[in-house]
C-alpha positions as CSV (number, residue, x, y, z in Angstrom):
1,M,0.0,0.0,0.0
2,A,1.3,3.5,-0.9
3,F,2.1,5.7,2.1
4,R,-0.1,8.8,2.0
5,L,0.3,12.1,3.8
6,A,-2.8,13.9,5.0
7,P,-3.1,17.5,3.9
8,R,-0.9,19.7,6.0
9,P,-0.3,23.4,6.3
10,W,2.2,25.3,4.2
11,K,4.3,26.2,7.3
12,G,7.8,24.7,7.0
13,R,7.5,24.4,3.2
14,I,7.2,28.0,2.0
15,A,10.9,28.2,1.2
16,A,10.7,25.0,-0.8
17,L,7.7,26.4,-2.7
18,V,9.5,29.6,-3.5
19,G,12.6,27.7,-4.6
20,I,10.6,25.5,-6.9
21,M,8.8,28.4,-8.5
22,L,12.0,30.5,-9.0
23,M,13.8,27.5,-10.5
24,A,10.9,27.0,-12.9
25,L,10.9,30.7,-13.9
26,S,14.7,30.6,-14.7
27,V,15.0,27.2,-16.3
28,R,14.3,28.3,-19.8
29,A,15.7,31.9,-19.7
30,A,19.3,30.8,-20.7
31,V,17.9,29.0,-23.7
32,V,15.5,31.5,-25.2
33,S,17.2,34.8,-24.3
34,V,20.1,34.2,-26.9
35,P,18.3,33.9,-30.3
36,P,16.9,37.5,-30.4
37,L,20.5,38.7,-29.9
38,L,22.3,36.5,-32.5
39,D,22.4,39.3,-35.1
40,L,24.7,41.1,-32.6
41,I,26.5,38.2,-31.1
42,G,27.1,36.4,-34.4
43,P,29.4,39.0,-36.1
44,E,31.4,39.7,-33.0
45,L,32.1,36.1,-32.0
46,G,32.2,34.6,-35.5
47,F,29.0,32.5,-35.6
48,T,28.4,30.7,-38.9
49,S,25.3,28.9,-40.1
50,F,26.6,25.6,-38.8
51,T,27.5,27.0,-35.3
52,T,24.1,28.8,-35.2
53,G,22.4,25.5,-35.9
54,L,24.6,23.8,-33.3
55,L,23.6,26.3,-30.7
56,A,19.9,25.7,-31.5
57,M,20.4,22.0,-31.0
58,L,22.3,22.3,-27.7
59,A,19.4,22.6,-25.4
60,P,17.3,19.6,-26.4
61,I,20.4,17.4,-26.8
62,I,21.8,18.2,-23.4
63,F,18.4,18.1,-21.8
64,A,18.0,14.6,-23.2
65,V,21.4,13.4,-21.9
66,S,20.8,15.1,-18.5
67,G,17.5,13.3,-18.2
68,L,19.2,9.9,-18.4
69,F,22.0,10.5,-15.8
70,T,20.2,12.8,-13.3
71,P,18.3,10.0,-11.5
72,R,21.7,8.5,-10.6
73,M,22.8,11.8,-9.2
74,I,19.6,12.0,-7.1
75,G,20.2,8.6,-5.7
76,A,23.8,9.5,-4.8
77,F,23.4,13.0,-3.5
78,G,19.7,13.5,-2.8
79,L,17.2,15.9,-4.4
80,E,18.3,19.1,-2.8
81,R,22.0,18.7,-3.2
82,T,21.5,17.7,-6.9
83,L,19.4,20.9,-7.4
84,L,22.1,23.0,-5.7
85,L,24.8,21.5,-8.0
86,A,22.6,22.1,-11.0
87,V,22.0,25.8,-10.1
88,I,25.7,26.3,-9.5
89,V,26.7,24.8,-12.8
90,A,24.1,27.0,-14.6
91,I,25.4,30.1,-12.8
92,I,29.0,29.4,-13.9
93,G,28.0,28.7,-17.5
94,Q,25.7,31.7,-17.8
95,G,28.0,34.1,-16.1
96,C,31.2,33.2,-17.9
97,R,29.7,33.1,-21.4
98,A,28.9,36.8,-21.2
99,F,32.7,37.5,-21.2
100,V,34.0,35.2,-23.9
101,G,35.4,36.4,-27.2
102,D,35.0,33.4,-29.5
103,V,32.3,31.1,-30.7
104,A,33.8,27.9,-29.4
105,S,33.9,29.2,-25.8
106,F,30.4,30.5,-26.1
107,L,29.1,27.2,-27.2
108,L,31.0,25.3,-24.5
109,L,29.7,27.5,-21.7
110,S,26.2,27.4,-23.2
111,A,26.5,23.6,-23.0
112,L,27.5,23.9,-19.4
113,T,24.5,26.1,-18.7
114,M,22.2,23.6,-20.4
115,V,23.6,20.8,-18.2
116,G,22.6,22.7,-15.1
117,Y,19.1,23.4,-16.3
118,G,18.7,19.9,-17.8
119,I,19.3,18.5,-14.3
120,G,16.9,21.1,-12.9
121,N,14.2,19.9,-15.4
122,V,14.4,16.4,-13.9
123,V,14.6,17.4,-10.3
124,L,11.5,19.7,-10.2
125,P,8.8,17.0,-10.4
126,P,10.2,14.8,-7.5
127,L,10.8,17.9,-5.4
128,V,7.0,18.6,-5.8
129,K,6.3,15.0,-4.9
130,K,8.5,15.2,-1.8
131,Y,7.5,18.5,-0.3
132,F,3.9,18.8,-1.6
133,P,2.4,15.2,-1.9
134,D,-0.9,16.6,-0.7
135,R,-0.9,19.5,-3.2
136,I,0.6,18.1,-6.4
137,S,-2.0,19.6,-8.7
138,S,-1.8,23.2,-7.4
139,V,2.0,23.3,-7.1
140,T,2.5,21.7,-10.5
141,S,0.1,24.2,-12.0
142,G,2.2,27.0,-10.5
143,Y,5.6,25.8,-11.6
144,V,4.5,24.7,-15.1
145,T,2.9,28.1,-15.6
146,L,6.1,29.8,-14.5
147,I,8.1,27.7,-17.0
148,A,5.8,29.1,-19.7
149,I,6.2,32.7,-18.3
150,G,10.0,32.4,-18.3
151,T,9.9,31.0,-21.9
152,A,7.8,33.9,-23.1
153,M,9.4,36.7,-21.0
154,S,13.1,36.1,-21.6
155,P,13.1,36.8,-25.4
156,M,10.8,39.8,-24.9
157,F,13.3,41.5,-22.6
158,A,16.5,40.3,-24.4
159,V,16.7,43.3,-26.8
160,P,15.6,46.0,-24.2
161,L,18.3,44.8,-21.8
162,E,20.8,44.9,-24.6
163,Q,19.9,48.5,-25.3
164,V,20.7,49.4,-21.7
165,S,24.3,48.3,-22.3
166,D,25.2,45.6,-24.7
167,W,24.4,41.9,-25.5
168,R,26.8,40.7,-22.8
169,F,24.8,42.5,-20.2
170,S,21.6,41.1,-21.6
171,I,22.8,37.5,-21.4
172,G,24.5,37.9,-18.1
173,F,21.5,39.5,-16.5
174,W,19.7,36.2,-16.3
175,T,22.4,34.8,-14.2
176,L,20.8,36.8,-11.3
177,A,17.7,34.6,-11.6
178,S,19.8,31.5,-11.0
179,V,21.6,33.1,-8.0
180,V,18.2,34.1,-6.4
181,V,17.2,30.4,-6.6
182,L,19.8,29.5,-4.0
183,I,18.3,31.8,-1.3
184,P,15.1,30.0,-0.6
185,W,16.8,26.6,-0.7
186,A,19.4,27.7,1.8
187,I,16.5,28.7,4.1
188,Q,14.8,25.3,3.5
189,F,18.0,23.4,4.2
190,A,18.3,25.2,7.5
191,A,14.7,24.5,8.4
192,D,15.0,20.8,7.4
193,R,18.2,20.5,9.5
194,R,16.4,22.0,12.6
195,R,13.4,19.7,12.0
196,R,15.6,16.6,11.8
197,S,17.5,17.6,15.0
198,A,14.2,18.1,16.8
199,E,12.9,14.7,15.6
200,A,16.1,13.0,16.7
201,A,15.9,14.6,20.1
202,E,12.3,13.6,20.5
203,H,13.1,10.1,19.4
204,A,15.9,9.8,21.9
205,R,13.6,11.2,24.7
206,L,10.9,8.7,24.0
207,A,13.3,5.8,23.4
208,A,14.7,6.3,26.9
209,T,11.4,5.4,28.5
210,E,10.3,2.7,26.1
211,T,11.1,-0.9,25.6
212,P,12.7,-1.8,22.2
213,E,9.5,-3.4,21.1
214,Q,7.5,-0.2,21.9
215,T,10.0,1.9,20.0
216,S,9.8,-0.4,16.9
217,A,6.0,-0.3,17.1
218,R,5.9,3.5,17.3
219,L,8.3,4.0,14.4
220,A,6.5,1.5,12.3
221,G,3.4,3.7,12.4
222,K,5.2,6.8,11.4
223,V,7.9,5.9,8.9
224,P,6.7,5.4,5.3
225,V,7.8,2.4,3.4
226,Q,11.0,3.3,1.5
227,A,11.1,3.4,-2.2
228,D,12.5,0.3,-4.0
229,R,15.7,1.6,-5.6
230,R,15.6,-1.0,-8.4
231,I,13.1,0.5,-10.7
232,N,14.2,-0.1,-14.3
233,P,12.4,2.4,-16.6
234,W,13.6,0.6,-19.7
235,R,11.2,-2.2,-18.8
236,S,8.3,0.0,-17.8
237,R,5.3,0.6,-20.0
238,V,4.5,3.7,-18.1
239,A,8.0,5.1,-18.5
240,W,8.0,4.4,-22.2
241,G,4.5,5.8,-22.7
242,L,5.4,9.1,-21.0
243,A,8.7,9.3,-22.9
244,I,6.9,8.7,-26.2
245,F,4.2,11.3,-25.3
246,L,6.8,13.9,-24.4
247,A,8.8,13.2,-27.5
248,G,5.8,13.8,-29.7
249,N,5.0,17.0,-27.9
250,S,8.6,18.4,-27.8
251,G,9.2,17.5,-31.5
252,Q,6.3,19.7,-32.6
253,T,7.0,22.5,-30.2
254,Y,10.7,22.9,-31.1
255,V,9.8,22.8,-34.8
256,Y,7.6,25.8,-34.2
257,F,10.2,27.6,-32.1
258,T,12.9,27.0,-34.8
259,W,11.0,27.3,-38.0
260,L,7.8,29.4,-37.5
261,P,9.4,32.8,-38.3
262,P,11.4,31.7,-41.4
263,Y,8.4,29.7,-42.7
264,L,6.0,32.6,-42.4
265,I,8.5,35.0,-43.9
266,G,9.0,32.7,-46.8
267,E,5.2,32.6,-47.3
268,G,5.1,36.4,-47.6
269,L,4.5,37.5,-44.0
270,D,6.3,40.6,-42.7
271,P,9.4,39.7,-40.6
272,A,8.2,41.7,-37.6
273,A,4.8,40.0,-37.8
274,A,6.6,36.6,-38.1
275,G,8.6,37.4,-34.9
276,S,5.4,38.4,-33.1
277,A,3.8,35.2,-34.2
278,L,6.5,33.2,-32.4
279,G,6.0,35.3,-29.3
280,Y,2.3,34.8,-29.4
281,F,2.8,31.0,-29.8
282,A,5.0,30.9,-26.7
283,I,2.6,33.0,-24.6
284,L,-0.3,30.6,-25.4
285,G,1.4,28.1,-23.3
286,L,0.4,30.1,-20.2
287,P,-3.3,29.4,-19.9
288,V,-3.0,25.7,-20.6
289,S,-0.1,25.4,-18.2
290,L,-2.2,26.9,-15.5
291,L,-5.4,24.9,-16.1
292,V,-4.2,21.4,-17.1
293,P,-2.7,20.4,-13.7
294,L,-5.9,21.6,-12.0
295,I,-8.3,19.8,-14.3
296,V,-6.6,16.6,-15.6
297,P,-6.1,15.0,-12.1
298,R,-9.9,15.0,-11.8
299,M,-10.4,13.0,-15.0
300,K,-10.7,9.2,-14.9
301,H,-9.4,9.0,-18.4
302,P,-6.7,11.7,-19.1
303,I,-6.7,10.6,-22.8
304,Y,-9.7,12.8,-23.4
305,A,-7.7,15.9,-22.5
306,A,-4.8,14.7,-24.6
307,G,-7.2,14.1,-27.5
308,L,-8.5,17.7,-27.3
309,F,-4.9,19.1,-27.4
310,I,-4.0,16.7,-30.3
311,V,-7.0,18.0,-32.3
312,L,-5.8,21.6,-31.7
313,W,-2.3,20.6,-32.9
314,I,-3.9,19.1,-36.1
315,I,-5.9,22.2,-36.8
316,G,-2.9,24.4,-36.3
317,H,-0.6,22.3,-38.6
318,A,-3.2,22.0,-41.3
319,G,-4.0,25.7,-41.3
320,M,-0.4,26.7,-41.3
321,F,0.3,24.5,-44.3
322,F,-2.7,25.1,-46.5
323,L,-3.5,28.7,-45.6
324,P,-0.4,30.2,-43.9
325,T,-1.2,33.9,-44.6
326,Q,-5.0,33.6,-44.3
327,G,-6.2,33.1,-40.7
328,T,-2.6,32.9,-39.6
329,W,-3.3,34.0,-36.0
330,W,-6.2,31.4,-35.8
331,W,-3.8,28.6,-36.7
332,I,-1.1,29.8,-34.3
333,T,-3.8,30.1,-31.6
334,S,-4.8,26.5,-32.2
335,A,-1.3,25.1,-32.2
336,G,-0.3,27.2,-29.3
337,L,-3.1,25.9,-27.1
338,G,-2.1,22.4,-28.2
339,Q,1.0,22.9,-26.0
340,G,-1.2,21.7,-23.2
341,T,0.4,18.3,-23.9
342,F,3.6,19.6,-22.3
343,A,1.8,20.5,-19.1
344,M,0.2,17.1,-19.2
345,A,3.5,15.4,-19.5
346,L,5.0,17.1,-16.5
347,L,1.9,16.5,-14.5
348,M,1.8,12.8,-15.4
349,I,5.3,12.3,-13.9
350,N,3.8,12.6,-10.5
351,L,0.4,11.0,-11.3
352,R,2.1,7.9,-12.6
353,S,4.5,7.4,-9.7
354,R,3.8,6.7,-6.0
355,T,7.2,7.7,-4.5
356,T,9.7,10.5,-4.7
357,Y,12.2,8.0,-6.1
358,G,9.8,6.7,-8.7
359,S,9.0,10.3,-9.7
360,G,12.7,11.0,-10.2
361,V,13.3,7.9,-12.3
362,L,10.2,8.6,-14.4
363,A,11.2,12.3,-14.9
364,G,14.7,11.4,-16.0
365,F,13.7,8.7,-18.4
366,S,10.8,10.5,-20.0
367,Q,12.6,13.8,-20.4
368,G,15.8,12.1,-21.6
369,L,14.0,10.3,-24.5
370,G,11.5,13.1,-24.9
371,Y,14.1,15.9,-25.5
372,A,15.9,13.6,-27.9
373,G,12.8,13.9,-30.1
374,A,13.0,17.7,-29.6
375,A,16.6,17.6,-30.9
376,I,15.9,15.5,-34.0
377,A,12.6,17.0,-35.2
378,P,13.7,20.6,-36.1
379,L,16.8,19.3,-37.8
380,L,14.8,16.8,-39.9
381,F,12.2,19.4,-40.7
382,G,14.8,21.6,-42.4
383,V,16.7,18.7,-44.0
384,V,13.5,17.3,-45.5
385,R,12.6,20.8,-46.8
386,D,16.0,21.2,-48.5
387,A,15.8,17.7,-49.9
388,T,12.3,18.0,-51.4
389,G,12.2,21.7,-52.3
390,G,8.9,22.2,-50.5
391,W,7.2,22.0,-47.2
392,A,4.7,19.2,-47.7
393,A,7.0,16.4,-46.6
394,S,8.2,18.5,-43.6
395,F,4.6,19.0,-42.4
396,G,4.0,15.3,-43.0
397,M,6.7,14.8,-40.4
398,L,4.6,16.8,-38.0
399,G,1.9,14.2,-38.6
400,V,4.3,11.5,-37.5
401,C,4.9,13.5,-34.3
402,L,1.1,13.5,-33.8
403,L,1.0,9.7,-34.2
404,V,3.8,9.4,-31.6
405,L,1.8,11.6,-29.3
406,I,-1.3,9.5,-29.7
407,V,0.6,6.3,-28.9
408,G,2.0,7.8,-25.8
409,A,-1.3,9.1,-24.7
410,V,-2.8,5.6,-24.9
411,M,0.0,4.1,-23.0
412,I,-0.3,6.5,-20.0
413,N,-4.1,6.7,-19.9
414,G,-4.5,3.9,-17.4
415,P,-4.0,4.3,-13.6
416,R,-0.9,2.1,-13.6
417,Q,2.3,3.6,-12.0
418,I,5.9,3.0,-12.6
419,E,6.3,1.2,-9.3
420,D,3.7,-1.3,-10.5
421,D,5.8,-2.1,-13.5
422,A,8.9,-2.6,-11.3
423,E,7.0,-5.0,-9.0
424,A,5.6,-6.9,-11.9
425,S,9.0,-7.4,-13.5
426,R,10.2,-9.1,-10.3
427,V,7.2,-11.4,-9.8
428,P,7.4,-14.6,-11.9
429,A,4.3,-15.1,-14.0
430,R,2.0,-17.9,-12.8
431,T,1.4,-20.8,-15.2
């Protein structure tokens, strides 16, 4: 039987809540604050078409790799220490790349920054599971919404910040967001240490007046069953389903982030309007990020919500291909609201796990494979376009992403959790 915590007050967890929210707000800033400045950064550092494409691929590739090794870090160091290490790595990468003078150093430090935030991506869901098991929906709604806000806000402020000084100031400014993340977690660490000391003192006091049998009985009623540290996500239907679902979502989303402006410009839209279209697409992630974690947990069959978002994606893709300059904003609205699949994926990490450890394993595996899809899809979208001389085959590739998304939605629809798969893999089948 899963160990459940009764709803409890926010006291003692406020710093953790603030830390989770600040991390969510800053986790995308380092990625999306650079593209609006490439016209200035490129000539100074010597960016070419190849290195620009490499920079665009860094985030999803490193997020994918980070997703696969982060669960081991969590097992070795614990959630909080892993988060601290991630933030420190991100601070070093962000801060130092604002001072470099060549493209190779900029790419290397950008990669270091992505490693930090890739680890942060994985750590956030199990942190919610650990500190807020009684409020998973509301806290998930808050942090997923702040991820969307950070994604939309950073490129909007990139150029105004550059105009204050230069592009180095604009890029370095977001380092402050990572530094601020450390403050609430330092407070939470201190509070957790005091709590553990108080619990140890109380245990010692009670144990002095009890028999060993009484002490064992008392602790048995208070200590939850520890997570089994042998979960193998590679043999889990739930883990594969969520990874496939996230890959289908991320592939489409990153195609839009990479190709929406050049596609619309090529179809005759004004460059300024094409840039605004991308900002509008990003902002549309806000309402669905807020509502999905509050509504989907109440649904017996989450696949209905996934189906709605998939239909929105289909309408957006079809409209953008057949009538890109007629009803453009309607198509972007539809595809933008389809981003609710991302909020669903993050929510399902905790809905499809019973323990903090299971949540960490599921987060790492699903994001590792999911972001691999995000790295491959934009590249193939452009390669197919160049190979065929038109956009039809490239948009057909988005149809493949939708099929992948549907398969994943079916696989995670049932109430099964990753711990169930782990238990089943160790129990011999009866004949």
